C-alpha positions in Angstrom: 35.1 32.4 -4.1 38.2 31.1 -5.8 38.6 31.8 -9.5 40.0 28.3 -10.1 38.4 25.2 -8.7 38.7 21.5 -9.4 35.5 19.4 -9.1 36.0 15.6 -8.8 38.4 15.9 -11.7 39.6 12.8 -13.6 42.2 13.1 -16.3 43.6 10.5 -18.7 46.3 10.1 -21.4 46.4 7.4 -24.0 43.5 5.7 -22.4 45.2 5.5 -19.0 43.8 7.4 -16.0 46.5 9.8 -14.7 44.6 11.6 -12.0 41.2 11.0 -10.4 38.9 12.5 -7.7 40.9 15.7 -7.7 39.1 18.3 -5.6 40.0 21.7 -4.3 40.6 25.3 -5.1 43.7 27.4 -5.8 44.0 30.5 -3.7 43.5 33.8 -5.4 46.4 36.3 -5.2 48.7 33.5 -4.0 51.3 31.0 -5.3 50.6 27.3 -5.2 53.5 24.8 -5.7 52.6 21.7 -7.7 54.9 18.8 -6.8 55.1 15.1 -7.5 57.3 12.5 -9.1 57.9 12.3 -12.8 54.7 11.0 -14.4 52.5 11.9 -11.5 50.4 14.2 -13.7 51.7 17.7 -13.2 51.9 18.6 -16.9 48.6 16.8 -17.5 46.9 19.0 -14.9 48.5 22.1 -16.3 47.2 21.3 -19.8 43.7 20.7 -18.4 43.7 24.0 -16.6 44.8 25.7 -19.8 42.0 24.0 -21.7 44.1 21.9 -24.0 43.1 18.6 -22.4 39.4 17.6 -21.8 38.6 15.9 -18.5 37.3 12.4 -18.5 35.1 13.2 -15.5 34.4 16.2 -13.3 35.4 19.7 -14.4 37.5 22.7 -13.9 35.8 26.0 -13.0 38.0 28.9 -14.1 36.8 32.5 -13.8 39.9 34.0 -15.4 39.3 35.0 -19.1 41.3 33.0 -21.6 43.3 36.1 -22.7 44.5 36.5 -19.2 45.8 32.9 -18.8 49.5 32.2 -19.4 51.6 29.1 -19.4 55.3 29.2 -19.2 56.6 25.7 -20.2 60.1 24.3 -19.6 62.8 26.1 -21.6 63.3 23.0 -23.7 60.0 23.8 -25.4 61.3 27.1 -26.7 62.5 27.1 -30.4 65.8 29.0 -30.2 66.2 28.9 -33.9 63.3 31.2 -34.5 64.6 34.6 -35.4 63.1 36.7 -32.6 64.7 39.2 -30.3 64.0 39.7 -26.6 61.9 42.8 -27.2 59.9 41.0 -30.0 59.2 38.0 -27.6 58.0 40.3 -24.9 55.8 42.2 -27.2 54.0 38.9 -28.2 52.4 39.1 -24.8 49.9 41.5 -26.3 48.7 39.0 -28.9 46.0 37.3 -26.8 44.1 40.5 -26.2 45.4 42.8 -29.1 45.9 40.3 -31.9 49.0 39.2 -33.7 48.6 41.3 -36.9 47.6 44.8 -35.7 51.1 46.1 -34.8 52.0 47.9 -31.6 51.4 51.4 -30.4 53.7 53.7 -28.4 52.0 52.6 -25.1 52.9 49.0 -25.9 56.6 49.8 -26.5 56.8 51.9 -23.3 55.3 49.1 -21.3 57.7 46.6 -22.9 60.7 48.8 -22.0 59.5 49.2 -18.4 59.1 45.4 -18.1 62.6 44.8 -19.5 64.1 47.3 -17.0 62.2 45.6 -14.2 63.7 42.3 -15.2 67.2 43.7 -15.7 67.3 42.8 -19.5 67.0 46.2 -21.1 70.5 45.8 -22.6 69.4 42.6 -24.3 66.3 44.1 -26.1 67.7 43.4 -29.6 69.6 40.2 -28.8 68.3 37.1 -30.6 66.9 34.4 -28.3 69.4 31.9 -29.4 72.2 34.0 -28.1 70.9 34.2 -24.5 71.8 32.3 -21.4 69.2 30.1 -19.7 68.6 32.8 -17.1 68.3 35.6 -19.7 65.7 33.5 -21.7 63.7 32.8 -18.6 63.6 36.5 -17.7 62.4 37.3 -21.2 59.7 34.6 -21.0 58.4 36.0 -17.7 58.5 39.4 -19.4 56.0 38.1 -22.0 53.6 37.1 -19.3 53.9 40.5 -17.6 53.2 42.1 -21.0 50.1 39.9 -21.2 49.0 41.1 -17.8 48.3 37.5 -16.9 45.9 36.9 -14.0 46.4 33.1 -14.1 50.0 32.0 -14.6 51.3 28.4 -14.8 55.0 27.7 -14.7 56.8 24.4 -15.3 60.1 24.3 -13.4 60.9 28.0 -14.0 64.1 28.0 -11.9 65.7 25.0 -13.7 69.1 25.6 -15.3 69.1 29.4 -14.4 71.6 31.4 -12.4 71.0 32.4 -8.8 70.5 36.1 -9.6 67.7 35.1 -12.0 66.1 32.9 -9.4 66.0 35.9 -7.0 64.6 38.2 -9.7 61.9 35.8 -10.8 60.9 35.0 -7.2 60.5 38.8 -6.6 58.4 39.2 -9.7 56.2 36.3 -9.0 55.5 37.5 -5.4 54.7 41.0 -6.8 52.3 39.4 -9.3 50.6 37.5 -6.6 50.3 40.6 -4.4 48.6 42.3 -7.3 46.0 39.6 -7.5 47.4 36.9 -9.9 46.8 33.2 -9.2 50.1 31.4 -9.8 50.7 27.7 -10.0 54.4 26.6 -10.3 55.9 23.1 -10.7 58.8 22.8 -8.3 61.3 20.2 -7.2 63.5 22.2 -5.0 62.1 22.2 -1.4 64.1 25.3 -0.4 62.5 27.3 -3.3 59.1 25.9 -2.3 59.6 27.0 1.3 60.5 30.5 0.2 57.9 31.0 -2.5 54.7 28.9 -2.0 51.6 29.9 -0.1 50.0 26.5 -0.7 51.0 23.1 -2.0 49.3 20.5 -4.2 51.0 17.1 -4.0 50.2 14.6 -6.8 50.9 11.0 -5.9 49.5 7.6 -7.0 46.9 9.2 -9.2 45.5 11.5 -6.5 46.1 14.9 -5.1 46.7 16.1 -1.5 46.7 19.8 -0.4 49.3 20.8 2.2 50.7 23.9 3.9 54.3 24.7 3.1 54.9 25.2 6.9 53.8 21.6 7.6 55.4 20.1 4.5 58.9 21.6 4.6 61.4 21.6 7.5 62.5 25.3 7.6 65.9 24.4 8.9 66.9 21.8 6.3 64.7 22.9 3.4 63.7 19.2 2.9 60.4 17.5 3.1 59.5 17.1 6.8 57.0 14.3 6.1 56.2 12.2 3.1 52.9 12.6 1.2 50.6 9.9 2.6 47.3 8.3 1.6 44.4 8.3 2.3 44.0 11.8 1.1 42.4 14.8 2.7 41.7 18.0 1.0 42.2 21.1 3.2 41.7 23.3 0.1 38.6 21.5 -1.1 35.3 23.3 -1.7 
């Protein structure tokens, strides 16, 4: 049984229905790409899964404890003026389970150092966030989710405005997290990245959702959509 299921879900913003009759389940230990045009409801769905937006109808069944859910928003949402170093940011990943005011023990610091080494940012441990490149910041943000030991991870365009080396590092880390059992949902626009990374795809279009296989959706030779999303919708991932 999937740990994350959508049951006839209807979501609205400002009194306007954004998504309706959304059904299906997200594969455990896998990466699902969430795609759709601007305004299709991607961020709205992410907020509902994280519990910050209440459905109008239907419901979301999530078996992952709240302390093991992590959301990595677009980098534009990060306040770079806040005086925090890379190490301090990564250590905040302990807050959901450990609390923000108890301090850190030796085991926490050792884990943080291991994570920074894994991400190739050990030399940036004491660098303020505002002095980092886009790729370095994204590695640090992923480090925070690793510190949290997230079992459900939602990422909003994690490869936007980062260097190629960082894309490769983050793809490897996300695949490792999935292989270790994490459920990962990632908003993507680049079809080549989708073809390389995703195990499943949820397409949002015209207020509805359609599940698709990356092998069917993406032409492996060109990295482009091989067929457009079409209605009426079917739900191969529905339960």
